[in-house]
C-alpha positions, 0 to 999 in steps of 0.5 A, a space after each residue: 155609661 157616664 158620658 151618656 148621662 152627661 149628654 142627657 143632662 145637657 139635652 134641652 126639653 124634647 117632645 115625646 117623639 124626640 125622646 123616643 128617638 133619643 131613647 132608641 139611639 141610646 139603646 142602640 149605642 149601649 147594645 153595640 158597646 156591650 157587644 164590643 166589650 169582650 173583643 176590646 178586652 181580649 185585644 187589650 189582654 193580648 197587648 194589641 192596640 185598638 187602632 187601624 194600624 194594629 188591625 192592618 199589622 195583624 192581618 199582615 201577620 196572618 193572625 186570624 183570631 186577632 183580625 176577627 176580634 178587630 172586626 168584632 169591635 166595629 172597626 172600619 174594615 177598609 180603613 187605611 194605615 199611614 202608608 195607605 194600606 188596608 187589612 185586605 191589601 196587607 193580607 193579600 200581599 203576604 198570601 194569607 188566604 184565610 185572612 183574605 177570605 174572612 175580610 172578603 166575607 165582611 165585604 172588604 173592598 177588593 178594588 181599593 187602591 193604595 198610594 201607588 195605585 196597587 189593588 189587593 190583586 196586584 199585591 198578591 201577584 207581586 208576592 206570587 200568591 196564586 191561591 190568593 189571586 184566585 180568591 180575589 178574582 172570584 170576588 170581583 177583582 179586576 184582572 187587568 187593573 193597573 197601578 199608577 205606573 201602568 203595571 198589570 197583575 200579569 206584568 208584576 207576576 212576570 217581573 218577579 218570576 212567579 210562573 204559577 201565578 202567571 198561569 192562574 192569571 192567564 186562566 182567569 182572563 188576563 191578556 198576555 199581549 197587554 202593553 204599558 204605554 212604552 210597549 212593554 209586555 209581561 214577556 218583556 219583564 220576564 226576559 229582562 229579569 231572567 225568569 225562564 219558567 215565567 217566559 215559558 208560561 207566557 210564550 205558551 199562552 201566545 206571547 210574541 217572541 219578536 214583539 217590540 216595545 219602547 225604542 224598538 226593543 224586543 225579547 231577544 235583546 233583553 235576554 242577552 245576559 241570560 243564555 238559557 233564555 236565549 236558547 229558549 227564545 231562539 227555539 221559539 222563533 226569535 229572529 237573531 238579526 233583529 235590531 232596535 231603533 238604534 241598530 243594536 242587535 242581541 249580539 251587541 247587547 250580549 257583548 256590552 252586558 252579557 258574556 261569552 256564553 251568550 255570544 257563543 249561542 248567538 253566533 251559533 244561531 247566525 248572528 252577524 259578528 261584524 254588525 254595527 249599530 247606528 253609531 258604528 259600534 261593533 260587538 268587539 268594541 263593547 267586549 274590548 271596553 268591558 275588558 272581557 277577554 273571553 268575549 273578545 277572543 270568541 268574536 275574533 275567532 268568529 271573524 270580527 274586524 280587529 281594526 273596526 272603527 265607529 262613526 267617530 273614528 275610534 278603533 277597537 284598540 282605543 276602546 280596549 285602551 280605555 277598558 284596561 285589559 292588556 291581554 285584549 291588546 295582545 289578542 287584537 295585535 295577534 289578529 293584525 290590529 294597528 295599535 298606532 292607528 290615528 283617531 279623531 284629533 290625532 288621538 292614539 290608543 296609547 294616548 287614551 291609555 295614558 290619559 285614563 291612567 291604565 298603566 298596565 295597558 299603556 305598558 303593554 301597548 308600548 311593548 307591542 310597538 305603540 309609538 311612545 312619542 306620537 302626538 295628536 293634532 295639538 302636538 300632545 303626547 301620551 306623556 303630556 296627557 299623563 302629566 296633565 291628568 296626574 298619572 304618576 305611574 304612567 309617567 314613570 313607565 313612559 319615561 322609562 320607555 323613552 318618552 321625550 320630556 322636553 317635547 312641546 305641544 303647539 301651545 309651547 308647553 312641555 309635559 312638566 309645564 302641564 303637570 305644574 299648571 294642573 297642580 301635580 307638583 311631584 310629577 312636575 319634579 319627576 319630569 324635571 329630573 328626567 329633563 336634567 338627566 338628558 
């Protein structure tokens, strides 16, 4: 080889032993180079780059022949690409058992980690590749190895809903009750993401259905958006009246983030309809704020207090005003809600609706008897709030409903003054016309 000749020409005089050693090294290089040449040539004929990136890419693509060719070139088997991924990681993540077996047979490191601290086993668990999981564990992969965020293979498989992979991990020694630092378990992740088959596998292997994690959260609370999971957990012994550290029950969570199906299941299993959290918020508050009419009706039919207040003194009607569904106002009124109830600083449901620009809700509240000229403790009416916030349609509706444009707050300002000072000139002109017409 030309480069060897150049090296030899530049070498100083050596003793006999030195020449023998040099000759042995050169012979080894020539034999290695000669043995690799067919692999190099075939890779080039296939248009594949002679690089670590190419090696990892073909492992990911399940190109077993190319992987063998790369290995024949003498490439470092555990070399990483720019993202810190080895060929074994790439193959494991895709579940390519044949490639994984070849790489392990060439002593690829089964415990190597990428930039996120993920091992080949963690990546196989994320992908739900049960057979690859078995192969890796059989070759020494640690079943409880955690990534940089504290996730184990069992937790990752649960998060992605891979029931078969969970069963394989548990059979091979994974501990079902292992927790992250915040207390989350594999069951926590399965129920959070709505994976019923995964939850069944975990509970069947002893996962605690009433176990707590961060801030006192528990599986039933996290399953509130998934009716089928609620049914399963309740049948498995979950306690329907449990609350987290903030006093939230599964019923409150279902009202806040779930739907009427979840609420119906929980109420049918003994959930307390008027239970409050530490801030005094009820399930009906949450349903009203979300504008969920079906949930609100279900809760009211179950005996929810239509005049419930939270610790700040805000009524359900005030939360409904912010939610903006006028039919919820009708449902509340039908159950005796006081739509003129006064909250903190004298605020009313109509003022909330006007300030938020909920014109259909404001119109319905007025039709249901809300006092259009009621003022808060600063003398501010719904018209003043709508004018200050630039809510033109609310202003028009309130004026048509009899709002007095000339009223002044305690600072002496009218609705027109407030509209002008907040840069809403067209609204100020509209109110001025109403004042002139009176």
